[in-house]
PDB file of N, CA, C and O in Angstrom:
ATOM      1  N   MET A   1     106.669  73.021  59.720  1.00  0.00           N
ATOM      2  CA  MET A   1     105.607  73.856  59.178  1.00  0.00           C
ATOM      3  C   MET A   1     104.581  73.561  60.815  1.00  0.00           C
ATOM      4  O   MET A   1     104.383  72.407  61.196  1.00  0.00           O
ATOM      5  N   GLY A   2     104.123  74.583  61.474  1.00  0.00           N
ATOM      6  CA  GLY A   2     103.306  74.940  62.313  1.00  0.00           C
ATOM      7  C   GLY A   2     102.051  75.640  61.875  1.00  0.00           C
ATOM      8  O   GLY A   2     101.810  76.017  60.728  1.00  0.00           O
ATOM      9  N   ARG A   3     101.285  75.765  62.930  1.00  0.00           N
ATOM     10  CA  ARG A   3      99.831  76.563  62.630  1.00  0.00           C
ATOM     11  C   ARG A   3      99.908  78.202  61.782  1.00  0.00           C
ATOM     12  O   ARG A   3      99.160  78.774  60.990  1.00  0.00           O
ATOM     13  N   ALA A   4     101.337  78.580  62.491  1.00  0.00           N
ATOM     14  CA  ALA A   4     101.091  79.562  62.298  1.00  0.00           C
ATOM     15  C   ALA A   4     102.051  80.200  61.145  1.00  0.00           C
ATOM     16  O   ALA A   4     102.385  81.362  60.913  1.00  0.00           O
ATOM     17  N   ASP A   5     102.428  78.661  60.373  1.00  0.00           N
ATOM     18  CA  ASP A   5     103.544  79.324  59.205  1.00  0.00           C
ATOM     19  C   ASP A   5     102.444  79.095  57.955  1.00  0.00           C
ATOM     20  O   ASP A   5     102.244  77.977  57.480  1.00  0.00           O
ATOM     21  N   TYR A   6     101.707  80.400  57.453  1.00  0.00           N
ATOM     22  CA  TYR A   6     101.423  80.490  56.335  1.00  0.00           C
ATOM     23  C   TYR A   6     101.021  81.844  55.943  1.00  0.00           C
ATOM     24  O   TYR A   6     100.800  82.736  56.761  1.00  0.00           O
ATOM     25  N   TYR A   7     100.912  82.004  54.397  1.00  0.00           N
ATOM     26  CA  TYR A   7     100.908  83.496  54.468  1.00  0.00           C
ATOM     27  C   TYR A   7      99.598  84.221  54.489  1.00  0.00           C
ATOM     28  O   TYR A   7      98.625  83.771  53.884  1.00  0.00           O
ATOM     29  N   ALA A   8      99.559  85.221  55.105  1.00  0.00           N
ATOM     30  CA  ALA A   8      98.714  86.334  55.418  1.00  0.00           C
ATOM     31  C   ALA A   8      99.252  87.897  55.118  1.00  0.00           C
ATOM     32  O   ALA A   8     100.122  88.509  55.737  1.00  0.00           O
ATOM     33  N   SER A   9      98.645  88.239  54.242  1.00  0.00           N
ATOM     34  CA  SER A   9      99.029  89.744  53.454  1.00  0.00           C
ATOM     35  C   SER A   9      98.762  90.753  54.909  1.00  0.00           C
ATOM     36  O   SER A   9      97.811  90.878  55.681  1.00  0.00           O
ATOM     37  N   GLY A  10     100.248  91.424  54.804  1.00  0.00           N
ATOM     38  CA  GLY A  10     100.398  92.532  55.966  1.00  0.00           C
ATOM     39  C   GLY A  10     100.804  91.867  57.464  1.00  0.00           C
ATOM     40  O   GLY A  10     101.206  92.467  58.461  1.00  0.00           O
ATOM     41  N   SER A  11     100.546  90.331  57.269  1.00  0.00           N
ATOM     42  CA  SER A  11     101.085  90.014  58.958  1.00  0.00           C
ATOM     43  C   SER A  11     102.531  89.390  58.985  1.00  0.00           C
ATOM     44  O   SER A  11     103.297  89.449  58.022  1.00  0.00           O
ATOM     45  N   PHE A  12     102.791  88.859  60.041  1.00  0.00           N
ATOM     46  CA  PHE A  12     103.930  88.306  60.249  1.00  0.00           C
ATOM     47  C   PHE A  12     104.044  87.550  61.470  1.00  0.00           C
ATOM     48  O   PHE A  12     103.492  87.831  62.534  1.00  0.00           O
ATOM     49  N   ASN A  13     104.926  86.408  61.199  1.00  0.00           N
ATOM     50  CA  ASN A  13     104.867  85.819  62.498  1.00  0.00           C
ATOM     51  C   ASN A  13     105.555  86.070  64.023  1.00  0.00           C
ATOM     52  O   ASN A  13     106.691  86.538  64.105  1.00  0.00           O
ATOM     53  N   ALA A  14     104.978  85.812  64.903  1.00  0.00           N
ATOM     54  CA  ALA A  14     105.472  86.463  66.271  1.00  0.00           C
ATOM     55  C   ALA A  14     105.216  85.333  67.135  1.00  0.00           C
ATOM     56  O   ALA A  14     104.557  84.316  66.916  1.00  0.00           O
ATOM     57  N   ARG A  15     105.896  85.722  68.218  1.00  0.00           N
ATOM     58  CA  ARG A  15     106.163  85.035  69.504  1.00  0.00           C
ATOM     59  C   ARG A  15     105.486  85.458  70.905  1.00  0.00           C
ATOM     60  O   ARG A  15     105.877  86.472  71.484  1.00  0.00           O
ATOM     61  N   CYS A  16     104.363  84.576  71.481  1.00  0.00           N
ATOM     62  CA  CYS A  16     104.289  85.054  72.832  1.00  0.00           C
ATOM     63  C   CYS A  16     104.832  84.946  73.486  1.00  0.00           C
ATOM     64  O   CYS A  16     105.446  83.881  73.545  1.00  0.00           O
ATOM     65  N   ASP A  17     105.054  86.046  74.582  1.00  0.00           N
ATOM     66  CA  ASP A  17     105.993  86.361  75.345  1.00  0.00           C
ATOM     67  C   ASP A  17     105.782  85.846  76.287  1.00  0.00           C
ATOM     68  O   ASP A  17     106.547  86.164  77.198  1.00  0.00           O
ATOM     69  N   GLU A  18     104.550  84.667  76.680  1.00  0.00           N
ATOM     70  CA  GLU A  18     104.411  84.074  78.265  1.00  0.00           C
ATOM     71  C   GLU A  18     104.659  82.840  77.608  1.00  0.00           C
ATOM     72  O   GLU A  18     105.488  82.083  78.114  1.00  0.00           O
ATOM     73  N   CYS A  19     103.981  82.464  76.395  1.00  0.00           N
ATOM     74  CA  CYS A  19     103.784  80.536  76.612  1.00  0.00           C
ATOM     75  C   CYS A  19     105.305  80.452  75.316  1.00  0.00           C
ATOM     76  O   CYS A  19     105.854  79.353  75.231  1.00  0.00           O
ATOM     77  N   TRP A  20     105.800  81.502  74.508  1.00  0.00           N
ATOM     78  CA  TRP A  20     106.297  81.273  73.520  1.00  0.00           C
ATOM     79  C   TRP A  20     105.789  80.743  72.547  1.00  0.00           C
ATOM     80  O   TRP A  20     106.608  80.378  71.704  1.00  0.00           O
ATOM     81  N   LYS A  21     104.724  80.549  72.319  1.00  0.00           N
ATOM     82  CA  LYS A  21     103.765  79.913  71.526  1.00  0.00           C
ATOM     83  C   LYS A  21     104.138  80.764  69.661  1.00  0.00           C
ATOM     84  O   LYS A  21     104.439  81.951  69.780  1.00  0.00           O
ATOM     85  N   LYS A  22     104.127  80.377  68.543  1.00  0.00           N
ATOM     86  CA  LYS A  22     104.115  81.130  67.171  1.00  0.00           C
ATOM     87  C   LYS A  22     103.228  81.503  66.928  1.00  0.00           C
ATOM     88  O   LYS A  22     102.395  80.597  66.962  1.00  0.00           O
ATOM     89  N   ILE A  23     102.653  82.770  66.558  1.00  0.00           N
ATOM     90  CA  ILE A  23     101.175  83.204  66.382  1.00  0.00           C
ATOM     91  C   ILE A  23     101.832  84.298  65.369  1.00  0.00           C
ATOM     92  O   ILE A  23     102.964  84.777  65.435  1.00  0.00           O
ATOM     93  N   LYS A  24     100.792  84.565  64.396  1.00  0.00           N
ATOM     94  CA  LYS A  24     100.690  85.652  63.659  1.00  0.00           C
ATOM     95  C   LYS A  24     100.364  86.700  64.511  1.00  0.00           C
ATOM     96  O   LYS A  24      99.917  86.567  65.650  1.00  0.00           O
ATOM     97  N   SER A  25     100.644  87.963  63.819  1.00  0.00           N
ATOM     98  CA  SER A  25     100.420  89.516  64.234  1.00  0.00           C
ATOM     99  C   SER A  25      99.528  89.892  64.493  1.00  0.00           C
ATOM    100  O   SER A  25      99.490  90.616  65.488  1.00  0.00           O
ATOM    101  N   PHE A  26      98.506  89.662  63.872  1.00  0.00           N
ATOM    102  CA  PHE A  26      97.000  90.267  64.022  1.00  0.00           C
ATOM    103  C   PHE A  26      96.202  89.495  65.255  1.00  0.00           C
ATOM    104  O   PHE A  26      95.093  89.812  65.683  1.00  0.00           O
ATOM    105  N   GLU A  27      97.083  88.344  65.748  1.00  0.00           N
ATOM    106  CA  GLU A  27      96.046  87.116  66.959  1.00  0.00           C
ATOM    107  C   GLU A  27      97.024  87.695  68.272  1.00  0.00           C
ATOM    108  O   GLU A  27      97.029  86.925  69.232  1.00  0.00           O
ATOM    109  N   ALA A  28      97.842  88.942  68.433  1.00  0.00           N
ATOM    110  CA  ALA A  28      98.707  89.069  69.659  1.00  0.00           C
ATOM    111  C   ALA A  28      97.870  90.093  70.273  1.00  0.00           C
ATOM    112  O   ALA A  28      97.258  90.983  69.683  1.00  0.00           O
ATOM    113  N   TYR A  29      97.912  89.872  71.479  1.00  0.00           N
ATOM    114  CA  TYR A  29      97.103  91.075  71.882  1.00  0.00           C
ATOM    115  C   TYR A  29      98.542  91.816  73.201  1.00  0.00           C
ATOM    116  O   TYR A  29      99.311  91.205  73.942  1.00  0.00           O
ATOM    117  N   LEU A  30      98.388  93.023  73.012  1.00  0.00           N
ATOM    118  CA  LEU A  30      99.324  94.039  74.089  1.00  0.00           C
ATOM    119  C   LEU A  30      98.449  93.976  75.450  1.00  0.00           C
ATOM    120  O   LEU A  30      97.301  94.402  75.580  1.00  0.00           O
ATOM    121  N   ARG A  31      99.190  93.397  76.361  1.00  0.00           N
ATOM    122  CA  ARG A  31      98.950  93.137  77.905  1.00  0.00           C
ATOM    123  C   ARG A  31      98.948  94.738  78.681  1.00  0.00           C
ATOM    124  O   ARG A  31      99.312  95.724  78.040  1.00  0.00           O
ATOM    125  N   TRP A  32      98.622  94.810  79.711  1.00  0.00           N
ATOM    126  CA  TRP A  32      98.951  95.917  80.296  1.00  0.00           C
ATOM    127  C   TRP A  32     100.368  95.752  80.943  1.00  0.00           C
ATOM    128  O   TRP A  32     100.648  96.752  81.605  1.00  0.00           O
ATOM    129  N   ASP A  33     101.221  94.919  80.952  1.00  0.00           N
ATOM    130  CA  ASP A  33     102.748  94.747  81.193  1.00  0.00           C
ATOM    131  C   ASP A  33     103.567  95.145  80.175  1.00  0.00           C
ATOM    132  O   ASP A  33     104.787  95.253  80.305  1.00  0.00           O
ATOM    133  N   ASN A  34     102.800  95.429  78.896  1.00  0.00           N
ATOM    134  CA  ASN A  34     103.753  95.699  78.035  1.00  0.00           C
ATOM    135  C   ASN A  34     104.368  94.502  77.044  1.00  0.00           C
ATOM    136  O   ASN A  34     105.382  94.535  76.348  1.00  0.00           O
ATOM    137  N   CYS A  35     103.150  93.172  77.279  1.00  0.00           N
ATOM    138  CA  CYS A  35     103.595  91.990  76.863  1.00  0.00           C
ATOM    139  C   CYS A  35     102.933  91.926  75.451  1.00  0.00           C
ATOM    140  O   CYS A  35     102.044  92.726  75.158  1.00  0.00           O
ATOM    141  N   TRP A  36     103.399  90.896  74.508  1.00  0.00           N
ATOM    142  CA  TRP A  36     102.599  90.668  73.384  1.00  0.00           C
ATOM    143  C   TRP A  36     102.221  89.666  73.710  1.00  0.00           C
ATOM    144  O   TRP A  36     103.105  88.896  74.087  1.00  0.00           O
ATOM    145  N   VAL A  37     100.992  89.219  73.741  1.00  0.00           N
ATOM    146  CA  VAL A  37     100.943  87.420  74.168  1.00  0.00           C
ATOM    147  C   VAL A  37      99.646  87.004  73.404  1.00  0.00           C
ATOM    148  O   VAL A  37      98.902  87.780  72.805  1.00  0.00           O
ATOM    149  N   CYS A  38      99.513  85.809  73.507  1.00  0.00           N
ATOM    150  CA  CYS A  38      98.330  84.951  72.582  1.00  0.00           C
ATOM    151  C   CYS A  38      96.986  85.224  73.432  1.00  0.00           C
ATOM    152  O   CYS A  38      97.012  85.996  74.391  1.00  0.00           O
ATOM    153  N   TRP A  39      95.879  84.592  73.057  1.00  0.00           N
ATOM    154  CA  TRP A  39      94.096  84.916  73.713  1.00  0.00           C
ATOM    155  C   TRP A  39      94.490  84.249  74.802  1.00  0.00           C
ATOM    156  O   TRP A  39      94.213  84.758  75.887  1.00  0.00           O
ATOM    157  N   ARG A  40      95.271  82.881  74.771  1.00  0.00           N
ATOM    158  CA  ARG A  40      95.270  82.157  76.086  1.00  0.00           C
ATOM    159  C   ARG A  40      96.287  82.700  77.521  1.00  0.00           C
ATOM    160  O   ARG A  40      96.182  82.466  78.725  1.00  0.00           O
ATOM    161  N   CYS A  41      97.240  83.488  76.741  1.00  0.00           N
ATOM    162  CA  CYS A  41      97.858  84.178  78.002  1.00  0.00           C
ATOM    163  C   CYS A  41      97.293  85.791  78.238  1.00  0.00           C
ATOM    164  O   CYS A  41      97.818  86.633  78.967  1.00  0.00           O
ATOM    165  N   PHE A  42      96.312  85.920  77.564  1.00  0.00           N
ATOM    166  CA  PHE A  42      96.131  87.694  77.697  1.00  0.00           C
ATOM    167  C   PHE A  42      95.263  87.560  79.030  1.00  0.00           C
ATOM    168  O   PHE A  42      94.489  86.605  79.099  1.00  0.00           O
ATOM    169  N   GLU A  43      95.347  88.478  80.114  1.00  0.00           N
ATOM    170  CA  GLU A  43      94.575  88.566  81.237  1.00  0.00           C
ATOM    171  C   GLU A  43      94.544  90.251  81.458  1.00  0.00           C
ATOM    172  O   GLU A  43      95.491  90.991  81.193  1.00  0.00           O
ATOM    173  N   VAL A  44      93.267  90.674  81.991  1.00  0.00           N
ATOM    174  CA  VAL A  44      93.427  92.081  82.319  1.00  0.00           C
ATOM    175  C   VAL A  44      93.803  92.459  83.817  1.00  0.00           C
ATOM    176  O   VAL A  44      93.935  91.700  84.777  1.00  0.00           O
ATOM    177  N   ARG A  45      93.952  93.980  83.746  1.00  0.00           N
ATOM    178  CA  ARG A  45      94.939  94.070  85.093  1.00  0.00           C
ATOM    179  C   ARG A  45      93.742  94.075  86.448  1.00  0.00           C
ATOM    180  O   ARG A  45      92.627  94.583  86.572  1.00  0.00           O
ATOM    181  N   ASN A  46      94.399  93.447  87.121  1.00  0.00           N
ATOM    182  CA  ASN A  46      93.703  93.409  88.922  1.00  0.00           C
ATOM    183  C   ASN A  46      93.417  94.726  89.349  1.00  0.00           C
ATOM    184  O   ASN A  46      94.242  95.638  89.408  1.00  0.00           O
ATOM    185  N   PRO A  47      91.984  94.809  89.702  1.00  0.00           N
ATOM    186  CA  PRO A  47      91.503  96.443  89.830  1.00  0.00           C
ATOM    187  C   PRO A  47      92.165  96.880  91.192  1.00  0.00           C
ATOM    188  O   PRO A  47      92.221  98.044  91.589  1.00  0.00           O
ATOM    189  N   GLN A  48      92.716  95.645  91.925  1.00  0.00           N
ATOM    190  CA  GLN A  48      93.395  96.281  92.935  1.00  0.00           C
ATOM    191  C   GLN A  48      94.507  97.191  92.812  1.00  0.00           C
ATOM    192  O   GLN A  48      94.669  97.896  93.808  1.00  0.00           O
ATOM    193  N   ASP A  49      95.328  97.372  91.852  1.00  0.00           N
ATOM    194  CA  ASP A  49      96.663  97.727  91.380  1.00  0.00           C
ATOM    195  C   ASP A  49      95.995  99.074  90.972  1.00  0.00           C
ATOM    196  O   ASP A  49      96.525  99.665  90.031  1.00  0.00           O
ATOM    197  N   TYR A  50      95.035  99.569  91.485  1.00  0.00           N
ATOM    198  CA  TYR A  50      94.646 100.733  91.172  1.00  0.00           C
ATOM    199  C   TYR A  50      94.304 101.475  92.589  1.00  0.00           C
ATOM    200  O   TYR A  50      94.336 102.705  92.624  1.00  0.00           O
ATOM    201  N   ALA A  51      94.016 100.806  93.618  1.00  0.00           N
ATOM    202  CA  ALA A  51      93.366 100.972  94.843  1.00  0.00           C
ATOM    203  C   ALA A  51      94.775 101.983  95.446  1.00  0.00           C
ATOM    204  O   ALA A  51      95.959 101.670  95.321  1.00  0.00           O
ATOM    205  N   ARG A  52      94.173 103.394  96.191  1.00  0.00           N
ATOM    206  CA  ARG A  52      95.239 104.000  97.245  1.00  0.00           C
ATOM    207  C   ARG A  52      94.526 103.990  98.322  1.00  0.00           C
ATOM    208  O   ARG A  52      93.306 103.979  98.481  1.00  0.00           O
ATOM    209  N   GLY A  53      95.606 103.994  99.227  1.00  0.00           N
ATOM    210  CA  GLY A  53      95.034 104.234 100.777  1.00  0.00           C
ATOM    211  C   GLY A  53      94.693 105.591 101.002  1.00  0.00           C
ATOM    212  O   GLY A  53      95.248 106.437 100.300  1.00  0.00           O
ATOM    213  N   ILE A  54      93.797 105.975 101.944  1.00  0.00           N
ATOM    214  CA  ILE A  54      93.451 107.168 102.558  1.00  0.00           C
ATOM    215  C   ILE A  54      94.434 107.294 103.607  1.00  0.00           C
ATOM    216  O   ILE A  54      94.646 106.403 104.429  1.00  0.00           O
ATOM    217  N   PRO A  55      95.150 108.622 103.569  1.00  0.00           N
ATOM    218  CA  PRO A  55      96.051 109.277 104.534  1.00  0.00           C
ATOM    219  C   PRO A  55      95.266 109.085 105.971  1.00  0.00           C
ATOM    220  O   PRO A  55      94.062 109.266 106.157  1.00  0.00           O
ATOM    221  N   ASP A  56      96.031 108.764 106.724  1.00  0.00           N
ATOM    222  CA  ASP A  56      95.543 108.470 108.105  1.00  0.00           C
ATOM    223  C   ASP A  56      96.393 109.302 109.252  1.00  0.00           C
ATOM    224  O   ASP A  56      97.376 108.845 109.835  1.00  0.00           O
ATOM    225  N   ASN A  57      95.943 110.336 109.417  1.00  0.00           N
ATOM    226  CA  ASN A  57      97.059 111.713 110.446  1.00  0.00           C
ATOM    227  C   ASN A  57      96.370 111.184 111.597  1.00  0.00           C
ATOM    228  O   ASN A  57      95.247 111.500 111.991  1.00  0.00           O
ATOM    229  N   GLN A  58      97.588 109.899 112.350  1.00  0.00           N
ATOM    230  CA  GLN A  58      97.383 110.316 113.784  1.00  0.00           C
ATOM    231  C   GLN A  58      97.673 111.280 114.841  1.00  0.00           C
ATOM    232  O   GLN A  58      97.187 111.231 115.971  1.00  0.00           O
ATOM    233  N   SER A  59      98.566 112.240 114.372  1.00  0.00           N
ATOM    234  CA  SER A  59      99.357 112.871 115.168  1.00  0.00           C
ATOM    235  C   SER A  59      98.044 113.615 116.280  1.00  0.00           C
ATOM    236  O   SER A  59      96.878 113.351 115.988  1.00  0.00           O
ATOM    237  N   PRO A  60      98.232 114.234 117.124  1.00  0.00           N
ATOM    238  CA  PRO A  60      97.944 114.940 117.965  1.00  0.00           C
ATOM    239  C   PRO A  60      97.780 116.170 117.626  1.00  0.00           C
ATOM    240  O   PRO A  60      98.607 116.597 116.820  1.00  0.00           O
ATOM    241  N   PRO A  61      96.587 117.229 118.156  1.00  0.00           N
ATOM    242  CA  PRO A  61      96.540 118.261 117.338  1.00  0.00           C
ATOM    243  C   PRO A  61      96.963 118.926 117.580  1.00  0.00           C
ATOM    244  O   PRO A  61      96.831 119.895 116.832  1.00  0.00           O
ATOM    245  N   TRP A  62      97.824 119.109 118.742  1.00  0.00           N
ATOM    246  CA  TRP A  62      98.629 120.011 119.273  1.00  0.00           C
ATOM    247  C   TRP A  62      99.671 119.520 120.386  1.00  0.00           C
ATOM    248  O   TRP A  62      99.173 118.932 121.346  1.00  0.00           O
ATOM    249  N   THR A  63     101.018 119.689 120.368  1.00  0.00           N
ATOM    250  CA  THR A  63     101.604 119.067 121.450  1.00  0.00           C
ATOM    251  C   THR A  63     102.430 120.001 122.264  1.00  0.00           C
ATOM    252  O   THR A  63     102.089 121.155 122.007  1.00  0.00           O
ATOM    253  N   ARG A  64     103.350 119.950 123.115  1.00  0.00           N
ATOM    254  CA  ARG A  64     104.275 121.057 123.778  1.00  0.00           C
ATOM    255  C   ARG A  64     105.371 120.366 124.036  1.00  0.00           C
ATOM    256  O   ARG A  64     105.197 119.164 124.235  1.00  0.00           O
ATOM    257  N   PRO A  65     106.915 120.949 124.116  1.00  0.00           N
ATOM    258  CA  PRO A  65     107.907 120.595 124.108  1.00  0.00           C
ATOM    259  C   PRO A  65     108.293 119.892 125.137  1.00  0.00           C
ATOM    260  O   PRO A  65     107.685 120.273 126.137  1.00  0.00           O
ATOM    261  N   THR A  66     109.127 118.919 125.388  1.00  0.00           N
ATOM    262  CA  THR A  66     109.618 118.675 126.889  1.00  0.00           C
ATOM    263  C   THR A  66     110.421 119.630 127.184  1.00  0.00           C
ATOM    264  O   THR A  66     111.100 120.159 126.304  1.00  0.00           O
ATOM    265  N   PRO A  67     110.482 120.009 128.457  1.00  0.00           N
ATOM    266  CA  PRO A  67     111.457 120.863 129.459  1.00  0.00           C
ATOM    267  C   PRO A  67     112.835 120.798 129.317  1.00  0.00           C
ATOM    268  O   PRO A  67     113.323 119.672 129.410  1.00  0.00           O
ATOM    269  N   PRO A  68     113.381 121.485 129.169  1.00  0.00           N
ATOM    270  CA  PRO A  68     115.226 120.834 129.175  1.00  0.00           C
ATOM    271  C   PRO A  68     115.309 120.518 130.861  1.00  0.00           C
ATOM    272  O   PRO A  68     114.436 121.021 131.568  1.00  0.00           O
ATOM    273  N   VAL A  69     116.286 119.745 131.434  1.00  0.00           N
ATOM    274  CA  VAL A  69     116.511 119.052 132.486  1.00  0.00           C
ATOM    275  C   VAL A  69     118.371 119.677 132.540  1.00  0.00           C
ATOM    276  O   VAL A  69     119.123 119.695 131.565  1.00  0.00           O
ATOM    277  N   TYR A  70     118.675 120.066 133.771  1.00  0.00           N
ATOM    278  CA  TYR A  70     119.925 120.713 133.743  1.00  0.00           C
ATOM    279  C   TYR A  70     120.050 120.036 134.821  1.00  0.00           C
ATOM    280  O   TYR A  70     119.204 119.699 135.649  1.00  0.00           O
ATOM    281  N   ILE A  71     121.519 119.794 134.745  1.00  0.00           N
ATOM    282  CA  ILE A  71     122.419 119.031 136.038  1.00  0.00           C
ATOM    283  C   ILE A  71     123.130 120.472 136.498  1.00  0.00           C
ATOM    284  O   ILE A  71     123.859 121.275 135.916  1.00  0.00           O
ATOM    285  N   THR A  72     122.410 120.377 138.166  1.00  0.00           N
ATOM    286  CA  THR A  72     123.465 121.301 138.821  1.00  0.00           C
ATOM    287  C   THR A  72     125.028 120.786 139.449  1.00  0.00           C
ATOM    288  O   THR A  72     125.463 119.640 139.564  1.00  0.00           O
ATOM    289  N   SER A  73     125.608 121.978 139.765  1.00  0.00           N
ATOM    290  CA  SER A  73     127.109 121.824 140.309  1.00  0.00           C
ATOM    291  C   SER A  73     126.790 120.758 141.355  1.00  0.00           C
ATOM    292  O   SER A  73     127.795 120.050 141.279  1.00  0.00           O
ATOM    293  N   ASN A  74     126.064 120.254 142.214  1.00  0.00           N
ATOM    294  CA  ASN A  74     125.942 119.183 143.134  1.00  0.00           C
ATOM    295  C   ASN A  74     125.758 117.845 142.441  1.00  0.00           C
ATOM    296  O   ASN A  74     126.181 116.801 142.937  1.00  0.00           O
ATOM    297  N   GLY A  75     125.091 117.906 141.238  1.00  0.00           N
ATOM    298  CA  GLY A  75     124.884 116.924 140.618  1.00  0.00           C
ATOM    299  C   GLY A  75     123.559 116.527 140.688  1.00  0.00           C
ATOM    300  O   GLY A  75     123.285 115.354 140.436  1.00  0.00           O
ATOM    301  N   MET A  76     122.570 117.433 141.033  1.00  0.00           N
ATOM    302  CA  MET A  76     121.070 117.081 141.033  1.00  0.00           C
ATOM    303  C   MET A  76     120.747 118.000 139.864  1.00  0.00           C
ATOM    304  O   MET A  76     121.135 119.062 139.378  1.00  0.00           O
ATOM    305  N   GLN A  77     119.613 116.817 139.611  1.00  0.00           N
ATOM    306  CA  GLN A  77     118.907 117.425 138.113  1.00  0.00           C
ATOM    307  C   GLN A  77     117.988 118.465 138.811  1.00  0.00           C
ATOM    308  O   GLN A  77     117.639 118.440 139.992  1.00  0.00           O
ATOM    309  N   GLN A  78     117.622 119.483 137.763  1.00  0.00           N
ATOM    310  CA  GLN A  78     116.746 120.853 138.241  1.00  0.00           C
ATOM    311  C   GLN A  78     115.765 120.770 136.822  1.00  0.00           C
ATOM    312  O   GLN A  78     116.348 120.781 135.738  1.00  0.00           O
ATOM    313  N   LEU A  79     114.446 120.696 136.854  1.00  0.00           N
ATOM    314  CA  LEU A  79     113.535 120.821 136.150  1.00  0.00           C
ATOM    315  C   LEU A  79     113.305 122.350 135.761  1.00  0.00           C
ATOM    316  O   LEU A  79     113.323 123.071 136.759  1.00  0.00           O
ATOM    317  N   THR A  80     113.106 122.981 134.638  1.00  0.00           N
ATOM    318  CA  THR A  80     113.093 124.255 134.601  1.00  0.00           C
ATOM    319  C   THR A  80     111.597 124.454 134.069  1.00  0.00           C
ATOM    320  O   THR A  80     110.987 123.576 133.458  1.00  0.00           O
ATOM    321  N   GLY A  81     111.120 125.628 134.355  1.00  0.00           N
ATOM    322  CA  GLY A  81     109.590 126.088 133.813  1.00  0.00           C
ATOM    323  C   GLY A  81     108.705 125.733 134.965  1.00  0.00           C
ATOM    324  O   GLY A  81     108.659 124.690 135.618  1.00  0.00           O
ATOM    325  N   PRO A  82     108.003 126.855 135.067  1.00  0.00           N
ATOM    326  CA  PRO A  82     107.022 127.267 136.288  1.00  0.00           C
ATOM    327  C   PRO A  82     105.930 126.148 136.380  1.00  0.00           C
ATOM    328  O   PRO A  82     105.413 125.796 137.440  1.00  0.00           O
ATOM    329  N   SER A  83     105.636 125.628 135.145  1.00  0.00           N
ATOM    330  CA  SER A  83     104.332 124.985 135.038  1.00  0.00           C
ATOM    331  C   SER A  83     105.046 123.207 135.509  1.00  0.00           C
ATOM    332  O   SER A  83     104.319 122.218 135.597  1.00  0.00           O
ATOM    333  N   MET A  84     106.214 123.190 135.692  1.00  0.00           N
ATOM    334  CA  MET A  84     106.617 121.513 135.818  1.00  0.00           C
ATOM    335  C   MET A  84     106.268 121.549 137.536  1.00  0.00           C
ATOM    336  O   MET A  84     106.009 120.435 137.992  1.00  0.00           O
ATOM    337  N   LEU A  85     106.242 122.373 138.249  1.00  0.00           N
ATOM    338  CA  LEU A  85     106.286 122.419 140.047  1.00  0.00           C
ATOM    339  C   LEU A  85     105.176 122.385 140.345  1.00  0.00           C
ATOM    340  O   LEU A  85     104.954 121.996 141.491  1.00  0.00           O
ATOM    341  N   LEU A  86     103.919 122.789 139.424  1.00  0.00           N
ATOM    342  CA  LEU A  86     102.609 122.706 139.620  1.00  0.00           C
ATOM    343  C   LEU A  86     101.775 121.290 140.173  1.00  0.00           C
ATOM    344  O   LEU A  86     102.329 120.258 139.795  1.00  0.00           O
ATOM    345  N   ASP A  87     101.043 121.167 140.665  1.00  0.00           N
ATOM    346  CA  ASP A  87     100.206 119.943 140.936  1.00  0.00           C
ATOM    347  C   ASP A  87     101.407 118.865 140.957  1.00  0.00           C
ATOM    348  O   ASP A  87     101.059 117.863 140.332  1.00  0.00           O
ATOM    349  N   SER A  88     102.859 118.744 141.541  1.00  0.00           N
ATOM    350  CA  SER A  88     103.729 117.721 141.432  1.00  0.00           C
ATOM    351  C   SER A  88     104.056 117.479 143.012  1.00  0.00           C
ATOM    352  O   SER A  88     103.732 118.244 143.921  1.00  0.00           O
ATOM    353  N   TYR A  89     104.526 116.669 143.099  1.00  0.00           N
ATOM    354  CA  TYR A  89     105.124 116.003 144.670  1.00  0.00           C
ATOM    355  C   TYR A  89     106.902 115.913 144.073  1.00  0.00           C
ATOM    356  O   TYR A  89     107.276 115.346 143.046  1.00  0.00           O
ATOM    357  N   MET A  90     107.716 116.611 145.017  1.00  0.00           N
ATOM    358  CA  MET A  90     109.037 116.737 144.978  1.00  0.00           C
ATOM    359  C   MET A  90     109.716 115.968 146.192  1.00  0.00           C
ATOM    360  O   MET A  90     109.311 116.116 147.345  1.00  0.00           O
ATOM    361  N   LEU A  91     110.628 115.253 145.902  1.00  0.00           N
ATOM    362  CA  LEU A  91     111.342 114.402 147.522  1.00  0.00           C
ATOM    363  C   LEU A  91     112.550 114.386 147.044  1.00  0.00           C
ATOM    364  O   LEU A  91     112.855 113.725 146.051  1.00  0.00           O
ATOM    365  N   ASP A  92     113.227 114.992 147.592  1.00  0.00           N
ATOM    366  CA  ASP A  92     114.988 115.445 147.621  1.00  0.00           C
ATOM    367  C   ASP A  92     115.546 115.782 145.939  1.00  0.00           C
ATOM    368  O   ASP A  92     116.457 115.221 145.329  1.00  0.00           O
ATOM    369  N   SER A  93     114.605 116.937 145.462  1.00  0.00           N
ATOM    370  CA  SER A  93     114.783 117.328 144.339  1.00  0.00           C
ATOM    371  C   SER A  93     114.274 116.214 143.041  1.00  0.00           C
ATOM    372  O   SER A  93     114.620 116.500 141.895  1.00  0.00           O
ATOM    373  N   THR A  94     113.647 115.257 143.226  1.00  0.00           N
ATOM    374  CA  THR A  94     113.501 114.322 142.319  1.00  0.00           C
ATOM    375  C   THR A  94     111.506 114.058 142.133  1.00  0.00           C
ATOM    376  O   THR A  94     110.624 113.622 142.872  1.00  0.00           O
ATOM    377  N   MET A  95     111.558 114.554 140.874  1.00  0.00           N
ATOM    378  CA  MET A  95     110.133 114.621 140.698  1.00  0.00           C
ATOM    379  C   MET A  95     109.055 113.415 140.640  1.00  0.00           C
ATOM    380  O   MET A  95     109.160 112.807 139.574  1.00  0.00           O
ATOM    381  N   LEU A  96     107.979 112.864 141.545  1.00  0.00           N
ATOM    382  CA  LEU A  96     107.660 111.887 141.759  1.00  0.00           C
ATOM    383  C   LEU A  96     106.401 111.915 140.998  1.00  0.00           C
ATOM    384  O   LEU A  96     105.810 112.961 140.734  1.00  0.00           O
ATOM    385  N   GLY A  97     105.956 110.595 140.608  1.00  0.00           N
ATOM    386  CA  GLY A  97     105.191 110.562 139.674  1.00  0.00           C
ATOM    387  C   GLY A  97     104.850 110.624 138.129  1.00  0.00           C
ATOM    388  O   GLY A  97     103.686 110.503 137.749  1.00  0.00           O
TER     389      GLY A  97
END
């Protein structure tokens, strides 16, 4: 015979899901993870479980695609687009810098 082995009207014996101690059903608490526990094992949920991060969009406001590179019949690379040759230096059809 244990501490919880007595008659209580409308109550029954139960076990704590954490420590497995025998308790009466009216002494059990429903914890946040849906476990029925005694008062010694009861704990509140950590407030940090509800914290949500703020999205941080680090992409630039606008971008331009990389121009395609074509290989000519003599094996040299040819960059296309008029803006690629402005303010650039070329040496033997190779872009410098």
